[in-house]
FIPA-563886 format. One record per residue: residue number from 1; residue in one letter; x, y, z of N, C-alpha, C in turn. Coordinates in Angstrom, 1 decimal, m for minus. Layout:
<sites>
i,aa,n.xx,n.yy,n.zz,ca.xx,ca.yy,ca.zz,c.xx,c.yy,c.zz
NUM,a,X,Y,Z,X,Y,Z,X,Y,Z .
...
</sites>
This chain:
<sites>
i,aa,n.xx,n.yy,n.zz,ca.xx,ca.yy,ca.zz,c.xx,c.yy,c.zz
1,m,3.4,m10.6,6.1,2.5,m10.0,5.5,1.9,m9.6,6.4 .
2,y,1.2,m7.7,6.1,0.7,m7.6,7.2,m0.5,m7.2,7.5 .
3,m,m1.3,m7.5,8.3,m2.6,m7.5,8.6,m3.3,m5.6,8.4 .
4,s,m4.5,m5.6,7.6,m4.8,m3.7,7.4,m5.7,m3.9,8.6 .
5,k,m5.8,m2.7,9.4,m6.5,m2.2,10.1,m6.9,m1.5,10.1 .
6,t,m8.1,m0.6,11.0,m8.7,0.8,10.1,m8.7,1.9,11.2 .
7,f,m8.2,2.5,10.8,m7.7,3.9,11.4,m8.6,5.1,11.4 .
8,i,m8.7,5.9,12.3,m9.3,7.2,11.8,m8.9,8.4,12.6 .
9,v,m7.8,9.1,11.3,m7.1,10.5,11.8,m7.8,11.2,11.8 .
10,k,m7.4,12.3,13.0,m8.0,13.7,13.0,m7.0,14.2,13.3 .
11,g,m7.6,15.8,12.6,m6.3,16.7,12.7,m7.0,18.2,12.0 .
12,k,m6.2,19.1,11.4,m6.6,20.4,11.3,m5.5,20.7,9.7 .
13,a,m6.1,21.5,8.3,m5.8,21.4,7.8,m6.1,23.2,7.0 .
14,k,m5.1,23.8,6.8,m5.2,25.1,6.8,m5.7,25.1,4.8 .
15,m,m6.7,25.5,4.9,m7.4,26.0,3.8,m7.9,27.3,3.8 .
16,g,m6.7,28.3,2.4,m6.9,29.5,2.6,m6.4,29.9,3.8 .
17,i,m7.5,31.1,4.3,m6.6,31.6,5.7,m7.1,30.9,6.8 .
18,n,m8.1,29.9,6.9,m8.5,29.5,7.9,m8.1,28.1,8.2 .
19,w,m7.8,27.5,9.7,m7.5,25.9,9.6,m9.2,25.2,10.1 .
20,v,m8.8,24.1,9.2,m9.9,23.7,8.7,m10.1,22.1,9.4 .
21,n,m11.1,21.6,10.3,m10.6,20.2,11.5,m11.4,19.2,10.1 .
22,f,m11.0,17.8,10.4,m11.0,17.0,9.2,m10.7,15.7,10.3 .
23,k,m11.6,14.7,9.6,m11.5,13.6,10.1,m11.6,12.7,9.2 .
24,k,m10.6,11.5,8.8,m10.7,10.8,8.0,m10.2,9.2,8.6 .
25,q,m11.2,7.8,7.5,m11.1,6.5,8.0,m10.1,6.2,6.9 .
26,v,m8.9,5.4,7.2,m8.5,5.1,6.3,m7.7,3.5,7.1 .
27,t,m7.8,2.5,5.5,m7.2,1.3,6.0,m5.5,1.5,5.4 .
28,a,m4.5,0.6,6.5,m3.4,0.9,7.2,m3.0,m0.5,7.5 .
29,p,m1.6,m1.2,7.4,m1.3,m1.9,8.1,m0.3,m1.3,9.7 .
30,k,m0.2,0.2,9.3,0.3,0.4,10.7,m0.2,2.2,10.9 .
31,r,0.1,2.4,12.1,m0.4,3.9,12.4,0.5,4.6,11.9 .
32,e,1.6,4.7,11.3,2.5,5.6,10.6,2.2,5.6,9.3 .
33,w,1.8,4.9,8.8,1.1,4.0,7.2,0.0,5.1,7.2 .
34,a,m0.9,4.8,7.9,m2.4,5.7,8.1,m2.0,7.0,8.0 .
35,i,m0.8,7.8,8.7,m0.7,9.0,9.0,0.0,9.6,7.1 .
36,e,0.5,8.7,7.1,1.1,8.7,5.2,m0.2,9.1,4.5 .
37,k,m0.8,8.2,4.5,m1.7,8.0,3.6,m2.8,9.1,3.7 .
38,v,m3.0,9.5,4.6,m3.9,11.0,4.8,m3.1,12.3,4.4 .
39,l,m1.9,12.2,4.7,m0.7,12.8,4.1,m0.9,13.1,3.1 .
40,s,m0.6,12.1,2.3,m0.6,11.7,0.9,m2.3,12.5,0.2 .
41,t,m3.1,12.0,0.4,m4.4,11.7,0.4,m5.2,13.5,0.4 .
42,l,m4.8,14.2,1.5,m4.9,15.5,1.2,m3.7,16.6,0.5 .
43,g,m3.1,16.4,0.7,m2.1,16.8,m0.2,m2.2,17.0,m1.4 .
44,g,m2.4,15.6,m2.3,m3.2,15.5,m3.5,m4.3,16.2,m4.1 .
45,n,m5.4,16.1,m3.2,m6.7,16.7,m3.7,m6.7,18.0,m3.2 .
46,h,m5.8,18.3,m2.5,m5.9,19.8,m2.2,m4.8,20.6,m2.2 .
47,k,m3.6,20.2,m2.4,m3.0,20.9,m3.5,m2.0,21.4,m1.8 .
48,l,m2.2,20.8,m0.7,m1.6,21.2,0.7,m0.2,21.0,0.7 .
49,k,0.9,21.6,1.4,1.7,21.1,1.8,1.8,20.4,2.9 .
50,r,2.7,19.6,3.5,2.9,19.0,4.3,2.8,19.7,6.2 .
51,f,3.6,21.4,6.0,3.4,22.2,7.1,1.9,22.7,7.4 .
52,q,1.1,22.3,6.4,m0.2,23.3,6.1,m1.5,21.4,7.1 .
53,i,m0.7,20.8,7.3,m1.7,19.7,7.6,m1.2,19.1,9.2 .
54,k,m2.0,19.1,10.2,m1.6,19.0,11.7,m2.5,17.6,11.9 .
55,i,m1.6,17.0,12.3,m1.8,15.7,13.1,m2.4,15.6,14.3 .
56,e,m4.1,15.7,14.8,m3.8,15.5,16.4,m4.2,14.7,16.9 .
57,a,m4.3,13.4,16.6,m5.4,11.7,16.8,m5.3,11.2,16.1 .
58,v,m4.9,10.2,16.2,m4.8,8.8,15.5,m5.1,7.7,16.2 .
59,e,m6.7,7.2,16.1,m7.1,6.4,16.6,m7.3,4.4,16.1 .
60,e,m7.3,3.8,16.1,m7.5,2.3,15.7,m8.8,2.1,16.0 .
61,q,m9.6,1.9,15.1,m11.1,1.6,14.8,m11.1,m0.2,15.2 .
62,v,m12.0,m0.2,16.8,m11.5,m1.5,17.3,m13.3,m2.3,16.4 .
63,g,m13.3,m3.5,16.1,m14.5,m4.1,15.3,m15.0,m4.1,14.2 .
64,a,m13.7,m3.2,13.2,m14.2,m3.3,12.1,m13.9,m4.0,11.1 .
</sites>
C-alpha cells in the first residue's frame, strides 16, 4: 500500500497561441503519478494534448 504525499507541479501549458504558467497541488503516492495526474487533469479540463503541456518542476510538499 502506498502512502499519499502532496506534490506541487509547475509548468507551462499552451492556451491558444500563448504559453501560460501553472502551478497545481496534487496528492499522489509517487512523483511520476503526480505528473500523470496533472497531465490528465489539464488535458481533460482544457482539451490539451500532452505535447502542449511542459512540466518544469515537481516538488514534494513537506509537512502537508
